[in-house]
N, C-alpha and C positions, 0 to 999 in steps of 0.2 A: 128458648125456654118452653117448658110444657105448660099445660093449662093451669097448673097450680103456681106458676111463677118460679119454679125451682129448676136449676140447670140440670140437663139430663145426665151429665157426668159428675154429679155432686158427690157420689160415693167413691169416685176413682182415686182422689188424692186427699191428704190431710192439708188444709190450708191454715192460715194464721188465725182465722176465727175459730176453727175447730181446736186449735192448740190451746186457745184461751179456755174453751169449754172443757177440754181434757184436764186442764189444771184444776178447774172447779170439780170435775168428776173425781179426780184423785183425792181431793180433800174430803168430799162427801163419802167416798168409799172407805177412806182411812178411818173417819170418825163414825161412819154409819149414822150420820145425823146431818140434816140440812141446816139446823140451827147452829151447831158447832162449826160446820164448814163456813157458814156465813160470818160467824164471829172471827174465825181465822182469816178470812179473805176480806173482811171489812166491807161487806155488802149485805143487802137485806136477804132474809131467807126466801122471800118470793123471787128475788133475782137469781138466787142459786137454783131454785126449782125450775124457773124459766129456762136457764141455761142447760140444765139436765134434760128437760123435755125436748129442747131443740136438738141437743146432741143425739138423743135417742131417735128422733125423727130423721136426722141426717144420716146416722149409721144404719137405720132401718132394723134395729133390734133393741129390746129392752135391756136396761142396765140394772134396774132395781125392782124388787118386789115391794110394794107399798102396803103397809098395814096401818092399823089405827094409830098406834103410838110408836112405831118403829119401822125401819126399812132394812132389807137384806139385799145382798147382791144376787143377781141371776147367775146362771152358769156362764153366759156370755160376758156378764159384768165382771165376774171373777177373773176370767181369762184376760180381759182388757186391763183390769187393775194390775195384774201381774206384769203385763207388758209395760204399762205406764210407769210402774214402780221401778222396774229394771232400767228403763230409759232415763228416768230422773236420777237414779243412782249413778249411772255412767256419766251423765252430764255434770252432776254435782262434784264427782270425784275429779274429773278433768279440770274443772274450775279451781278446786281446792289445790290441786298439784301446781297449777300455774301460779296461784296467789301466794302459796306458802312454802316455796323452796327455801331451804337454808335455815328454817326455824329449828332450834335445838333446846335441850334442857329437860328438867323434870316437871311433871304436872301431877298434882295429888287430887284424887277424886274420892269424895265420900258419898257412898250410895247405899240405899236401902237394900237388904239382902236379896229380895226377890228380883229386883231389877238387875242386880249384879249377876245373879246366877242365870237368869233366863234371857236377858238382853245383851249385857256387856260381854260376858265371858265367851259366848259362842262367836263373837265378832272381833275379838281382840287381835287375832292373827292378821286380819285385814288392816286394822289400824297400824300395826307394826310394819306391815309390808309397805304401806303408803308413807309412814312417818317413822323411819327407823332411828332417827336422831332425837325423838321425843320419848322420854322415859316416863311411863305411867306408873303411879303408885295408887293402888285402889284399896280403900278401907270401907268395910261394910258396917252398918248399924242402923238402928231405928230412932236414935235421939237427934234432936236439933243441935247443930254445931255452931259454936260461937267462932266466927271467922277471925276475930281479933285475938282469940286465945289459942287457936290451933293452926298449924301450917297447911290449911286446906285451900285449894284453889277453886274447886267447884263441888257443889253438893246436889245430889239427886234425891228428892223427897217424894213420898207418896202420902198425901193428905189433902184436906180441903182448904188449907190455909196458905196464903202467901206471906212473905216476910217483908215488911215495909222497909227494913234497913238494907235489903239485898235486891239485886237485879235478878228477876225471875222470868223464865220462859217456859211456856206450856210444852209438854212433850206428848203425852198420851192420855186420852180419856179412857175410862173403864166402864164396863158393865159387870155385874156379878151374877153367878149362876150356881145352883147346887150341882155337884159332880161326885161320882163314885165309880167303882169298877163295874163292868157289865155283870159279873157274877153277883156282886152285892145288890145291884138293882133287881136282878131276877129273884134272888133269894128273899128279898123283902117286898116283892111285887110293887116296885116304885113307879114303873113307867106310867106317867100321866095320872098318878094317884098320890097327891100330896098328903093325904090323910095318913098314909102309911109311914110318913116320916116320924110319927110318934113312936114307932117300933124300932127306930134306928138309933145309932150313935151319931150325934152331931159333932162335927169337928170344927172348932172355933179358933180363929186368930184374934188375939187381943194385944194391941200394941202397947197398952198401958204397962209400964214397968213394974207396977205394984200388983199386977194380976188380980184385978178386982172382979174377974169372972163375969164381965158383961158380955152380951150376945149381940154386939153392934152390927156386924154384917148380916148375920142371919135375921136379925130383927128388921133391918132395912129392906131385905128381900121380901120377908113376909108382909111387911106393911105395904109395900108397893103393889102386891097382888091381893091385898085385903084378906090375908090369911091369919087366923088366930091360933097361936101356939103358946102354951105356958112352958117356956124353955126351962124354967126351974124344976119342972116335974119330969123332964125328959133326960135321957142319957146324954151326957156331954163330955167332951174332952177338949182341953184348952192348950193352945200353943202360943208362944210369944214371937214366933216367926211364921209368916204366911206360907212359906215354902214347906215348912214342917207339917202343917195341916194338910197340904196337898199331897205330900209324900205319904202321910198316914192313909189318905184316901186311896192312893195308888196301891197301897198294901192291904186294902180291904178292911181297914179299921172302922170305917163309917162313911158318912157323907159330909163333904167339905163345901164351903162357899168358895168358889174359885173366881179369880179375876180373868175374864175371857181372854184378854191380850196375853196374859202371862201363861195360861194353861193351854193355849191353842194347840201347841205341839202334842200335848198328851191326848187331846181329843182327836186330833188328826190321825195319831198313831193307833187309836183304839184302846189305849190304856185306861182312859177315863171316858165316861159318857154323861150326857145331860139327860137325866131320866124324865124331866118335865119339859116337853117341847114348847118353844116360844115363850119361855119364862125367864128372860134376861131382864134384870132390873138395872136402871141407870144408877151410877155411883157418884156421889158428890166429890169423892176423893179422886185425885188424878196424879199422874207423874209429872213433875216439873223439875227444871234444873236451875240452880241459883249460883250467883257469884257475888263477891263483895263489890260495892260501888266505889270503894276506895283504892283497891289495888287491881291492876290489869296487866296482862301480858298476852301477846298474840296467840300463844298456845291455847288459851281458853277458847278463843273464837274458832280455832282450828278444830278442837275437840267437839265443840257444840255443833259446828257445821257437819262434821263427820257423823256425829250421833244422829242427827236428823236425817242424813242421807243414807247411812249404812244400816243403822238400827231400825229406824222407822220405815224405811223403804225396802227393807230386806225381804 
């Protein structure tokens, strides 16, 4: 050992202790939250922080940038996260193939439109390749489904409520951010200038089927950063589907509140930008999947396991 009591070849191989820490790292990187990772892993936030600190020490590079109320991945952290996700994906799929050979039949999924479009549809070919004998029926909508009245096997919701009569599993936490096209941001001098939002068209998503013209997500974002806007005196445009408000932003109709997980592809491609740096607000709503406690078939577990491995680790 050296003077610090650490083996000289500590960085040469990944051992079982580091595998445990990598599991913790994956959860923190996916949530970008020590608290949410701790909740998922059933350990304390301080234990999560300790494991990450030890892993950074052993790897000899930083994984996260730590700010007052949030964390982000470093460049090295992003690279490691991509590798860990890919490895977990391969491992999970091999396990699923071994466990679920011979399962056949139809499975009906009810999913909110944004999740269907951005998460499910891009990955469906992979599910078909792995499970060619399972027929998926996918229905989209924003309403709560009565499992006793409709032939639905699984439902994917986006809200802050869980359903007592159903068995529910958390899928994805979200943060919300204002987004627009680069041209719109330049034309309205938006970069790091929130006051100029008053001169913009604000694009709103409102799940309420009666279209009561509330400004829920914009208000949540403004409140988090102690910003004061009288939305009733501003230019507004309302949509009953969140992907429609994002599509309007992509077409330079205004500034939308985007869900970071859902719109990541548009930001990475440059179609949308975040004009206000470091201004992501946590969202009480989250994506989760529900199934009836009274009816069960193994195809449900197959789909849920695939969803977690292929959609969340993609």
